[in-house]
C-alpha positions in Angstrom: 100.3 -32.5 58.8 103.5 -30.9 57.6 104.8 -34.2 56.4 101.6 -34.7 54.3 101.7 -31.2 52.8 105.4 -31.6 51.8 105.0 -35.1 50.3 105.8 -35.1 46.5 106.8 -31.4 46.6 110.2 -29.9 46.3 111.4 -27.9 49.3 114.3 -26.4 51.2 114.1 -26.3 54.9 116.7 -24.4 57.0 117.1 -25.3 60.7 119.5 -23.0 62.6 121.4 -23.8 65.8 120.3 -27.4 66.3 121.7 -28.4 69.7 121.0 -32.1 70.2 120.6 -35.4 68.4 117.3 -35.9 70.3 115.9 -32.6 68.8 116.9 -33.7 65.3 115.1 -37.0 65.9 112.0 -35.1 66.8 112.2 -32.6 64.0 113.0 -35.0 61.2 109.8 -37.0 61.8 107.9 -34.0 60.4 109.4 -34.4 56.9 108.7 -37.0 54.3 111.2 -39.8 53.8 110.1 -40.7 50.3 108.8 -38.9 47.2 110.9 -35.8 47.9 113.4 -35.8 45.1 115.4 -32.7 44.9 114.3 -31.5 48.4 116.9 -30.6 51.0 117.1 -29.9 54.7 120.0 -27.6 55.7 120.9 -27.5 59.4 123.4 -25.5 61.4 125.0 -26.6 64.7 128.1 -25.9 66.7 128.1 -29.5 67.9 130.0 -31.8 65.7 128.2 -34.9 67.1 124.9 -33.4 66.0 126.2 -32.7 62.5 127.6 -36.2 62.1 124.4 -37.8 63.5 122.1 -35.8 61.2 124.2 -36.2 58.0 123.0 -38.9 55.7 125.8 -38.5 53.1 128.6 -37.0 55.3 128.1 -33.6 53.8 129.0 -31.6 56.9 131.2 -28.5 56.7 133.1 -27.2 59.7 133.3 -23.4 59.8 136.1 -21.7 61.6 135.8 -18.6 63.7 136.9 -15.4 62.0 140.1 -13.8 63.2 140.2 -10.2 64.5 140.9 -8.7 61.0 138.1 -10.7 59.4 135.7 -9.7 62.2 136.7 -6.0 61.8 136.3 -6.1 58.0 132.8 -7.6 58.3 131.8 -5.2 61.0 133.0 -2.2 59.1 131.4 -3.3 55.8 128.0 -3.9 57.4 128.0 -0.9 59.7 129.7 1.7 57.5 129.6 0.4 54.0 133.4 0.5 54.0 133.4 4.4 54.2 136.5 6.1 55.5 136.6 6.3 59.3 138.5 8.4 61.7 141.1 6.6 63.8 139.0 7.1 66.9 136.0 5.5 65.2 138.1 2.7 63.9 139.6 2.0 67.4 136.2 1.8 69.0 134.8 -0.3 66.1 137.6 -2.8 66.4 137.0 -3.1 70.2 133.3 -3.8 69.5 134.1 -6.2 66.7 136.4 -8.1 69.1 133.5 -8.7 71.5 131.8 -10.9 68.9 134.6 -13.5 69.2 134.7 -14.3 65.5 131.0 -15.2 65.1 130.0 -13.7 61.8 126.3 -14.2 62.3 126.4 -12.4 65.6 128.1 -9.4 64.0 125.6 -9.1 61.2 122.5 -9.7 63.4 123.5 -7.1 65.9 124.5 -4.5 63.4 121.3 -4.8 61.4 119.5 -3.7 64.5 120.9 -0.2 63.8 121.1 0.7 67.5 124.8 -0.2 67.6 125.6 2.0 64.7 123.8 4.9 66.3 125.6 4.4 69.6 129.0 4.4 67.8 128.1 7.6 66.0 127.0 9.2 69.2 130.2 8.1 71.1 132.5 9.7 68.5 130.4 12.8 67.8 132.3 15.8 69.3 130.0 18.6 68.1 
């Protein structure tokens, strides 16, 4: 049904965290193989074998983990809009950012839940 509705239409499909070649084989059957000029399927995976298997034109891009400074900068910009922080706040924030092991998506997803920011503010509030 999906294949029929996408045929002769232009689309962008994003598949996140694909974890096996078998899953890709099952999913790709849902999409048209012809009459889809200009359409794209973008997938993400941590497994190089899956990326190579799914790629039709060898267009895979390997992303590296962020280092501690990059993780902290992203954490700070998302959580605090780069506002000035006390040294205590910065120390706690850097420890938390380190727990994400350089995974940018993890940092952003967790911070947009707002609860982590509220916890940080409560920890450092000495009123």
